N, C-alpha and C positions, 0 to 999 in steps of 0.2 A: 169320611173322605173316600175310602176305598169302595164302599157300596155305591156312592154316587158316580164314581169313575166307571164301575162295571155297568151301571145302568146306561150311562152315556155311550159306552162301548157297544152294548147290546143294541141300543137304538140305532147307532150308526151301522151296525152289522145288518139289522133287519132292513133299514132304509136302503143300504147298498144292494142287498139281494133283491129287494122289491124293485129298485130302479133298474137293475140288470134284467129282471124279469120283464119289466115294461118294454125295455129296448129289444129283447130277443123274442118276445112273444107277440109283438104287434103284427097281427095278420088277420085277414078277413075269413080265413078258412076255419072250418069247424073240425076238431080232431075226430078220429075214428073211434067208434064206441069200444071196440075191442082193445084199442090202445089206452083209452081212458080207464077202463077196468084194470088193465095191467098196471098202470101207474098207481091206482088206488091200492092194489094188493102190494105193490112195492112199498108204498107209504106205510101200510099196516105193520110191516115187520121192522120199521125204523123207529128209533127213539129220538124224539125231536124236542129237547128241553127248551129250545128257544121258540118253538112253535113257528118256525120259519116256513113250513109248508101248510100253513093254516088254510089257504084257499084251495087246497087239493080236496075238495068236497063236492058232493051232490052230482047233479047232471050237467054241470056247467061245461064250458068249452075248455078242455085241458090245454089247448094251445095258448090260453091266457094265464095259465097257472105260473106261479113262481118257479123259476129255474127250468122251464120247459120251452123249447122252441120247435116250431113245426115248419115243414116245407111250404113255401108260399103258394105253390101250384097244386100240390097233392093233399096237403093237410096232414101228412104222416109226421109223427114225432121223429125228429132227427137229431135233437140235442137235449141232454139232461146235464145241468150244471148245479149240483147240490153242494158245491164247495162253500165252506164258511169263509168269512172275511180273511183276506191275506194277512199274515202276521209277520212282524219284523222284530219282535222283541220277545224276551223270555216271558214277560208278563202276559202278552197277548196269546202266546202259545198255551199258557196254562188256562186262559179263558176258553180257548178252543177245546182243550181237554174236558172242561167242565160243561160247556154249552154246545159243542159240536154234535153233529148227528152220530148216532150209534145204532146198536141193534144188529139186525141181519139183512143180507141182500136177498130179496125174493127172486126166484127164477122166473117170475113173470116178465122180467126184462127181455126174455127170449121171444116174447110175442111182439116186441117192437122191431119188426123186420127191416125197418129203414133207419134204425138208429146209427148215426155216424159219430157223434161226440158223446162220450160218457166221462163226466168229471165228478169223482167222489173225493176229491182232495180236501185236506185240512178239516178232517173230521176225527172222530174217536171211536173206532170199531173194536177197541179193547182187545187186540191180539187175535181176532178170529182170522181164519185163513182166507185168502183171496178166492172167491167162488170160481171153481173150474169151469162152470157153465158160461162164464164170460167169453171163453174161447169159442163159443158157438154163435156169438153175435157177429155173423160174417160181414155185416155192413160197416163195422167200426173202422174208422180211419184215425180216431183220436181217443186215447185212453189215458186218463190222468188219475193215478192212485197215490199221489205224493202226500206225505204227512197225514195219511188216513187212518193210521193205527192198526193196519193189518199186520199179521204175524205169520210165522211158519214159512214153509217153502213155496216159492212162486210156482204155480201150476204150469206144467208143460203144455197143457191144452191151449194156452195163449198163442202158441205157435201156429194155430189154425187161422189166425187173423191175417190173412195174406194181403189185405188191402190197408193194413195199419201203417200210418205214416208217423204218428207221434205216440211214444210210450214213455210214461214217467212213473218211476217207483221211488222217487226221492224220499229219504227217511233219515233225517239227521238225528232225531232225538231218541230213537229206540233201538236201532240196529237189531230189530226183531225179525226182519225179513231176510231170508237166505236163498241162495241158489246152489243147487248141487250139480246141475248139468245145464249147459247153455245151448245144447244142440237145437232145442226148439226155436231159438231166436233165428237160426239160419233160414227158417221157412218164411220169415217176415221180409220178403223180397222188396216190398215197397217202403220199408222203414227208413225215414230220414232223420228222426230225432229219437235218441235213446238216453234216458236219464236213470241211472242206477245208483246215484249218490247215497251213501249210507248203507248199502246192501252188502252183506258179508259175502265176499268172493274169494276169500283167502285160500280155499281148497280147490278153486277152479283154475285149471292150467291150460285149457284149450280155448280160451275166449278170443285170442287173437285170430285163430283159424276160423272161428265162427264169424267174426267181424268181416273177414275177407269174403264171406259168402253174402254180405249185405251190400250189394252194388250201389244202392241209393243212399247209404248212410252218409249224412253230412255233419251231424253233431253227436258226440259221444261224451257223456259225463259219468266218470267212475270215481268221483271223489269220496274219501272216507270208506273205501271198500276193502281195506286190509289186504291190498294186493302185495305180492311178494316178488322179489327179483330172481326168479328161476325160470327163464324162458328157454325153450328148446330152439334148435336152429331153424325149425319150421315156423316158429312163432314170430313171423314178420308180416307186417301189413303191406299189401300190394302197393307199389308206387303209383298205380293207376287209381288208387282210392280217391273218392270224392270228398273225403273227410275234410271239413273246413274248421270245425271246432273240436278240440280234444281237451278234456279236463281229467287229469290223473292226480289232482292235489290231495294232500293229507293221507297219502299212503306211505307211512313212515318206513316200511321195509322194502320200498322199491329200489333204494340205493344199494351200494354206494356209487355205482357208475351209471351214467345215463345210457339207456339201451340204444343200440345203433339203429334199430328200425324206425326210431323217431325221425331220423334225418331223411328218410325216403318219403315222408308225407309232404310232398312238395306243394300240395294245394292248401295246406293249413294256413288259416288266417288268425286263429286264436289258439294259443297253447298255454295251459295252466299246469305247472309242475310245482306248485306251492307246497312246501313242507313234505318233500319226498325223501329227504335225507341223502340227496346227491352231494358228492364231494368234488372239489375242484381238481384241476382248473376247469373253467366252463368250456365244454367241448366246442371246437370251431366247426364241427359238422352242422351246427344250427344255421350256418350261412346258406345251406341248401334250401332253407325255408324262406324263399325270397318274397312270398306273399304275406308274411306275418304282419298283422296289425296289432295284435295283443300278445304280449309275452310276459308271463308272471312266473318267476322262479324264486320268489321270496322264501325265506325260511330254510334254505339249503346251505350247509356250511362249506361253501366253495373255498373260502380262505385264499382268495387270489386277487390280483389287480383287476381293474375294469378293462376287459379286452377291447382294444381299439377296433377290431373287426366288427364288433357289435354295433358300431356307429354307421354301418353300411346298409342297415335296413331302411330303405327309402319310404316304405309304406307304414312303418311302425308308428302307431298312435298311442300305445300304452305300454310302458316298460316298468316293471316292478322287480327290483333286486334288493329289497329291504331284508335285513337280518341274514345276510349272506356272508358276513365277515370280509367284505371287500376292503382292500387296503390301498394305500397310495393315493395319487391324485386323480381327480376326474379328468379324463383326456380332453384336449381341446377339440378333438374330432367329433365330440358329442353335438356340436353345432350342425353336423350333416343330417341329423335326424329331423328334417324339416317338417315332417308330418306329425311330430310328437305333440300330444296334448296333455299327457300325464307321465311324470317322471318321479319314481319313488326309489330313493337310495338311502333310506333311513336305517338307523340302528346297525352301523358297521364301523369301520375304522378308517374312513376316508379322511384325508387331511389336506392341508394347503389351502390356497385360495381357489375360489370358483373361477373356471376359465371364462375369458371374455366372450368366447363363442356361445356361451349359454344365452346371451342376449339375442342370438339369431333365431331362437326357437319361438317364432312369432305366433304359433298356434297354441302355445303352452297355456293350459288352464290350471294344472296342479303341479306344484314342485314341492316334494316332501324330502327333506334332508336332515330331519332331526336325529339327535344322538350320534354324532360323528365328532371329529376333532377339526372341523373346518375353521379356518382363521381368516383374517383380513377385516377390512372396514365394511360394515353393513351398508354404508352409503354407496360404495362401489357397486354392490349388487343391484341396487335400485337404478343406478345410472346405466348399467348394462341393459336392463330391461327396456330402457327408453330408446335403445338403438333402433328397434323396429316399431317404436311407438306401441308397445305391447299393452293392450287394454283388455285382453281376454283372460288374463290371469285371475283366477277366482280363489285359489287356495295356495298359501305360501307358508311352509313350516320350516323354520330355521332354528328351532329350539334345541337346547342341549348341545351347543357347539362352543367355539371360542371366538366368536365374532366380537368385534370391538367398535368403538366410535359412537356416533350419534345418529339418531333417526332424523334424516334431513327432509327437505321439501320434496325430494324426488318420490318419497313414499306416497304423497298425495296424488301423484299422476296415475297410480294404479287404480283407476276408477271402478273397475269391475271386481276388485278384491272383496271377497266375502269372509274369508277366514285367514287371519294373520297371527302366527305364533313365532315369537322370538324370545321365549323365556330361557332362563339359565344360560345366558351369555355374559359378555363383559361390556354391555352398553353403558354409556354414561350420558351426561348432559340432561336436558329437559325434554319433556314430552311436547313436541311442537304442535301448535294449533292446527296445522294443516291436516292433521289426522282426521279432523272433522270433515274433510272433503271426500272421505271414502264413504259415499252415500249408500253403498251396498254392503258395508261391513256388518257381519253378524256375530263373529267370534274374534275377540282380541285378547291375546295373552302376552303381556310384557313383563311377567313376574321374574323374580330372582335375577335382577340386574342392579346397576348402581345409578338409576335415574333419580333425579332430584328436581326440586322446583315446585311451582304452583300449577295446579290443574283447575280450570274454571269451566263454566258452562260453554264457553266458546269452543272448547275441545270436542264437545258432544253435539253441537248445534244441528248438524245434518245427519247424525248417526241414528236415524229413526228405526233402523232394522236391527240394531245391536241387541243380542240375546245373552252373550256371555262376555264379562269383562273381568279378567284376572290380572291384577297388577301388584300383587303382594311382594314382599321382600324388596321394596324400594324405599326411597326417602322422599316421597311425594306428599304434597299438602293440598287438600281439597278446600277450595274457597268458593262458595256459592251463597246466594242470598237465601234467607230462611224460607222464602216462598217460591223457590225455583221448582219448575215442573219439567222434569227430564223429557226429552222427545222420544225416549226408548222405553220398552218394557222388557226388563232383563229376566232371565231364568237363573243365571249364576252370577253372583257378585262377590269378588274376593279382594278386599282392600286391606288385608292384614299389614300392619307396620306402617300404614299411612298416618298422617296427622289430620284427624277429622274434627278437632275441636273438643270442647268439653261436653257437648250434648249429642245424643244420638241424632244423626241427620234426618230432618223431617221428610226430605224428598224420598227417602227409602220407603216411606209409607205408600207412595204412589205406585210402587212396583208390584202390581197385582199378580204377575205370573212368576214371581220369584220362588225358586225351589231351594237354592243354596245361598246362604248369607254368611260371610266370614268377615268380621271386622275386629279381629284380635289385635291387641297392642296398638290401639289407635288413640289413646289418651282420653277416652270418654269416661265421664264420672257421673255421679248422681243416681237417682232412681230410674227404674224402667218406666217409660211414659205409658199412660193409660191406653193409647192406641196400639201399642206394640202387640198385645196378645191376640187381638182380632186380625191384625196384619199377618202375624207369624203362623197362623193356624194351618196354612197350606204349605209351609216349609217342610222339607224333609232333612235338611242339614242346617244347623245353627251354631255358630261359633262366636261367642262374646268374650272369650278368655283374655287374660292379661290386660284388663282395664281397671277402672276404679269404681265400678258399679257397687252400690250398697243398698241396704234395705232388704225387704222381702221380695223374692222373685215371684211375680204375680201369676205367671202363666203355668197352668197345670194340665195334665192329660192331653197335651197336644199330640198330633200325629207325626211328630218328628221321627226320623230314623236315627239321627245323631244330634246330640246337644252337648256343647262344651261351654261351661260357665266358670272354668277353673281360673284361679289367680285373680279373684275379685274380692269384694268385701260383703257379699250377700250374707244375710243372717236369717234367723228364724228356723222353722222346720224345713226338712228336705222337701222340695217340690215333688209332687206326684208326677209320674211319667206314664205315657201311653203303653199299652201292651205291644205296640208295634216297634218300640224303641230297640235299637241295636247297640248303640254306643252312648254311654252317659259318663260325663266327666264333671263332677261338682267339687273337685279337690281344691285345696288351698283357698278356702273361704271361711266364714264364721258360722256355718250351719250348726245347729245344736239340736238337742233332743234325741229321741229314740230313732232307730232305723227300722223299727217294726212295720210302721205304716208304709214305708217305701218298698220293702221286700215282700210284704204279706198282704197287699190289697187283693181284691178279687180278680184282677186281670191275670191272664195267662201270659207269661213272658216267653213266647215261643221263639223269639228272634234274638233276645238280648245276649250279647257276647262279651261286652266290655262295660264294666262298672267301676268307676274310680271315685271314692268318697273320702280319700285320704286327706290328712292335714285339715281337719275341722274340729269342732267341739262336741262331737257326737258322744253319747253315753248310753248306758243300758246294756242289755245282753244281746248277743248275736241271735237272731230269730231261728226258728226251726223249719221254716217253710221252703227249704231249698229244692224240693221236688218240682217246683214251678220253673226253676232256672236251669233246665237240663242242657241248654245250649251255651251256658256261660263259659267263657274261656279265660277272662281276666277279671279278677276281683281284688280291689285295693281298698283296705279299711285302715291303713296304717296311720299312726300319729293321731289317735283319738283317745277317748276315755272309756272304751268298751270294756266290759267286765264279764265275769262268768266263764263257763267252759265253752269249748268249741262243740256245737251240737253234732250228734251223729248223723243227722240228715244231710250234712255236707257231703256225705258219701254219694249222694245223688248227682253231684256235679261231675259226671263222668267225662265231660269234655274240658274240664278245667285245666288250664295250662299254667296260669300264673296266680298264686295266692299270696297276698301281702297283708299280714296282720301285725306288723311290727309296731312296737311302742304303744301298747295298750295296757290294760290291767287284767288280761286274761290269765286264768289259772287252771289247775287240774293237770292230769297226766297227758302225755302226748296223744293226740286224737287218732286212735287206730282206724277210725272210719275212713280216714284219708287214703287207706290202701285201695279203696274202690276208685279213686281218682287216677286211673292208670295213665292218663295223658299228662299228668302233672310234670311241668318242667322247672318251675321256680317255686320254692317254698320258703317263706320268710316268716318265722314265728318269734323273731328276736325281740329283746327288751320287754318281756312279759314276766309272768310269775309261774311258769310251768314247772312241775316237779316230777320226780320219779326217774326211772332209767330211760335212756333213749332206746326205743324198741329195736328188735333185731329183724324179725321176719318181714316187716312192712316194706323194707327197701327192695325186696325181690319183686314186689308188685309195681313199684314206682321206678321202673327201669329207664324212663326217659328224663329223669331229673338232671338238670344242668346246674342248678344252684340250690344249696341248702344253707339257711342261716338260722341257727338256734342260739345266737349270741345273747348273753345277759339274761339267763334264766336260772333255774335251780336244778337242772338235770345232774344226776350223779351216776356213778358206775363206770364201767369200762366202755370205751368207744367200740361200737359193734363192728365186728369183722365183715358183716354183710354189706356195709357201706362200700366195700371194695368191689362189689358187683356192679356198681354204677359206672359203667364204662364211659358215659357221656358227661360225667360230673366235671364241672370247671371251677366252681366256687364252693368251698366248704368252710363254714365259720361255726365253730363250737365253743368259742371263747367265752370267758367270764361265766363259767359253770363250775360244777364240782366233779368233773370227770376225773377218773383215776386210772391206774394201770399204765401200760406202756403204749407208745404210739404204734399202731398196727403196721407191720412190715409189708402187708399186702397192698398198701397204698400204691405200689408200683403198678397195680392192675387198673388204676384209674386212667384209662387209655387217653381220654381227652386231655389230660394234664401232661401227657408225656410227649406230645407233638405240638409244633407251633401252629400248624394248620390241621383242622379236624374235619375235612370233607367226608371222611368215611363214616361220620356219625351224624345221621339225619336229625337227631334231637338237638344238635348244635345250631341248626338253622333257625335261629330265633327271629321270627318276623313279627313286627308290630302289628297288632290288630287294627285294621283300618288305616294302614300307614299312608294311604293317599290323603288322609286328613291330618297326619302328623300325630295321631294318638298312639301312645305306647306306654307300657309299664316300665318301672325302673327298679333296679336292685342296688341297695346301698352296700358298699364294700369299704371296710376300714383298711387303708393302706397309707404308708408313709406317715403314720401317726394322725391321720385325719380321715373323715368320712367322705367318700366320693360316690356319687350316684351315676350309674351306668344304665343306658337304655339302648340306643341304636347300635353301639359298639360292644354290647355285652358279649357277643359271641367270640370276641378276641381276648376277653379277660379271664385270667386263671389265678386263683388265690386260695391259700389255705391258712386259716387262723385257728390255732388251738391254744392260744395264750390264756393266762389267768385261770388255770385249772390245777389239779393235783397230779399231773402226769409225772411218771418217774421212769427210770431206766435211761438208756442211751438213745441218741438220735439215730434212727435206723439209716444205714447207708443207702437203703432202697429209695429214700426220699430224694436223693440226688438225681434220680432218673426223671423227676417231674420238671417240666418246663414252665415253672410258675413265674408270675410277675411279683407276687407277694407271698412271703412265708413268715409267719409270726408264731414262735414257740415260747415266747417270754413268760416270765412269772409262773414257772412250774418247778419241778424238782428234778430236772434232767441232769444226768451225770455223764462222766466220760469225756471223750474228745469229739470235736466237730469232725464229721467225716471228711477225709482228705479229698474226696471227689466233689466237694460242694461247688467247685469251679465248673462242673458240668451243667449247673443250673444257670446257664449263661444269659438267660433273659430276665433274671432277677432284678427288680427295681427297688424292692423293699425287703430287708432282712432284719428280723428282730429276735435275738436269742438272749436278751437281757434277763437278769434276775433268776438265774438257775444256778447249778453247781457244776457247770462245765469246767474242764481243766485242760492242761496241756497248752501247746502253742497254737497260734492262729494259723490254719493251713495256708501254705503259699498259694494254692490254687484260687483262693478268694480274690487274688489280684486280677484274675481274668474276668471278673464280673463287671464288665465295662458299662453296663446299663444301670448299675447300682447308684441310686440317688438318696437312699435312706438306709442307714446301718446303725444298729444298736447292739453292742456286745457287752454292755456295762454290767457290773455286779455279778461276776462269775469268778472263777479261779484261774483265769488265763495267765500264762507266764511268757516271758521272752519278748522279743521285739515285734513291732507291728510290721507286717510285710510291706515292702515299698511298691507303691504304684500311684499313678496320678489320681486314681479314684479314691483310695483309702486315705491319703494324706489331706484330701479336701474336706473330710468330715470334721465336725467339732470334737473337742476333747471329751465331751459328755458321752460320746459313742463308745468310749473305752474305759471310763473311770470305774473304780471298784474292782480292779484286777491288779496283777503284778506285771504290767506291761511297760515298755519303754519305746522311745523313738517317736518321730513325728506322727501325728500332730501333738503328742504329749510333750510336756516340757522336760521330762526325765530322759537324759541321753543314755544310750546303751554303750557299754564297754566290755572288754574281755573279762575284767575282774568283777563285773557286776554280778552279785549273787543271783540275780534274776535270770542270768544267762548261763546255763550249764555248759562247762567246757566241752568242746567238741560238738556241741549242738549247732547245726546249721540252720536253726530257726525253722525246722520242719519236723512235724511230729507224725508224719504219715507212716504207713506201714513199711514203705520202702526204706525210709530213714532209720526206723527202729530196727529193721532187719540188718542194715549195714552196721549199726552200733553193736548189735549182738555178735556179728561176725568179728568185729574188732576185739571185743573182750575175749572171745573164744581163741583168737590167734595169739593174743598176749599170754593167756593161760597156758596154751600148748607150748609156746616158746620158752616160758619159764620152766615148765616141767622137763622139757627135753634138755635145757641147759643145766639145770640143777642135777638131774640124775646122770647126765653125761659126765660131769666133773666128779660126782660122788662115786660112780662106778670105776673110774680110772684110779681113784685113790684106794678103793677096796681091793681091786684085783692086781694092782701093780705095786709090789713090795717096796722097791726103792722110792717110788713117789710117795708111798704111804709113810715111810720113815722120815723123809724130808719134810712132808707136810706137818707131821706130829712135832718135829723139832722146831719148826717155824711157829707153831701155836704155843709151844712152851716158852720161847723167848718173849712172845707178846704178853703172855700171862705174867712172867717174872717182871717185866718192865712196868706193867700196870700195878703189880703188887708193890714194887719198890717205890713207885710214885706215891702211893697211898701212905707208905711208911714215912 
């Protein structure tokens, strides 16, 4: 598929150049012999992998050669255009890198004394410097070196081209060209167009002064030039400047304030300040630019309201304020922009209803308002457009807002509409048949709404140009005849969550241009039909998940980029996939057999990043051929019957972020080869048969770990203190092993667990691989006594489970600094009291301390755990009453049994004489209460000592008192003695 595409691309390229040559070289004049020889020498130094200059040979007329044009009257060569085909995509650019012209530039061009146009753009000269001798071709008025692959410093000799009107160095992709001094540009007195996009100008501070010396300059493009905002007072462009177009976009250090000199360019018609990091409010000085037709300030964090004065630009045709954090309402004065044909206000915080005056913009062709919080009925918007009978509107994007209501007949009046996006709103009702009146419609996205009802062929009867139809996440039903032939040829079809019937719709087979097919959760069952494999060979994305397909999946080695067959009933061996595959999801099926042929066939998996084979019936050993999968980021083999050890070759997976091997029959010691997987974020080896000690040193290498699950294995020994170095760790599960020793006090170093929001830790930004298709891995966390799978919200989950081990000692008070949702220390040998500061763990939802030897009273601070929905303190040695709170009394008695507790929710009431309640105990066993009790005993002892010795001393040293006291004692003794007699 790829080879045929390249051949077609090359054919088009050669044909385009040849056609261009035919057009520019049609002349009856014969070129000069000296110039023909100069061109041949020029060709000799070039590398021409496409052989595009194949007719530059022999003694023929060079004026008829490809990419050469001669003067009609003199026959002198005056134009050379050896540019490759224009590219508009990443793929085409890489084709140019491979097949564009290269080599060297021969100085023979100096012999072309009448050369006016020299175009070497879109080639690949692999970083060689721009030849300085080009500055000696005095006749040049046009020089285009854009995307040509030149590198180094732009030669100052180009300043000798005094007749030059057009100069282009555009270089988006390499940033290899640099400028150290711009003085040479000041000599280009005839220059009208200067393009330096992508050239490094960060160290050039005098370019404004140089531009002032270019009296003829009309267009200046300095995008992606790394400009900085440190202008001297002299760095001001003259107000008499003829500058009409100025592009300073993507210079991220140009902000934060917009420079004042901009407001003096009163002749400007086009101003591009996109992504320059300017901050608000938007300066009113822009009102001086009364001739503006194009204004793009998107991507700047202005964080202000839409300024009403901006609605005074009478000539403005294009306005883009997307991604500028605009807030508030769109002003009604926007209707004054009567010349506007493009309005982009997307990705901000605009709210409220669209103003009625929007319907006055009768020249509007594009209205882009996606990702705001706009509200109101969508039908009102269509009615407003009818005010001036607007038929020019071609693109309308209202997606990701809060629009409501139904799509009404008014939509059908927008007869010129080509692209209509209204996804992720609150639309309801049915999809009206009048949408079929939009005869020019090419892209339609109504996904993520609440539409329902039946869709038939009537809806599509006139949509002959439709290329993309995305309508997933609705409750629509497709009803067409088995022999229906759609009038369109789609490239993208997404009908996820529709009701398509029990069989794969036959009309899909007719879509010969289809690249993306998504029909997940549509109720289809049965085997894959025989025609499907031939049909799907040109797809690059296929999603058949969450259906009831069964049998063997018949299509193998297709050139898909992504395939999702998950949650079906496919059986047999795993299907082979192409080496071009990037994402594979075969999970939750009945696939069986070994995984060896899948991972170890002869293909090189240069692109594969996501493989999910979990929840199948696979068995055998994990293969050793992981050196082929160096780009793998997510691997899920959980819930199978895989056995053996983890091979050391998994250390080749240096880009691996997510490893799921849960619930297999794997054994052996912890695989130390994983230390080479330095990007590992999630590691799940739970429910296997691993033995030995949990290693220590490996965790220093795996510093980006977010989740570790070693649950239900046979690990023993102490918990490594090196785990405390994992500052990004959010989930730790070591439960159901034989770990011994104490709980590490250094757990307070787990920084990601100590705060609610963890923006300081980049490892916590867990993004799903290919999230545009909804593919993501999951982590299983045991919380509240049950297993919960987390995926998209995993970055908000914090849990620690050390239960069912042989841990001893006290619960470290340092644990209370962790902001966990789940803490489980049950079924160990922990002693002592529960830390009094446990109330600091205010986000706890599940706490299990059961089946230990904990003692003392339940801390009062536990009453402040208002999010607690699961609590188990049973089978310990707790005494006293259960603290009173709405939360604690709502739990079942089973949460407290096996202790000496009283009070609700237990049936045993508490009383002062209850032996379970020590006298003077205020039901608090924290350190402050204990200290107060110690002070009480100390004061009683001191009081007794002082009282006793005070009386005794007076008797010893006072003789009358001494004699009286002795006589008193004698009388008491005599009476007692007499009573006994």
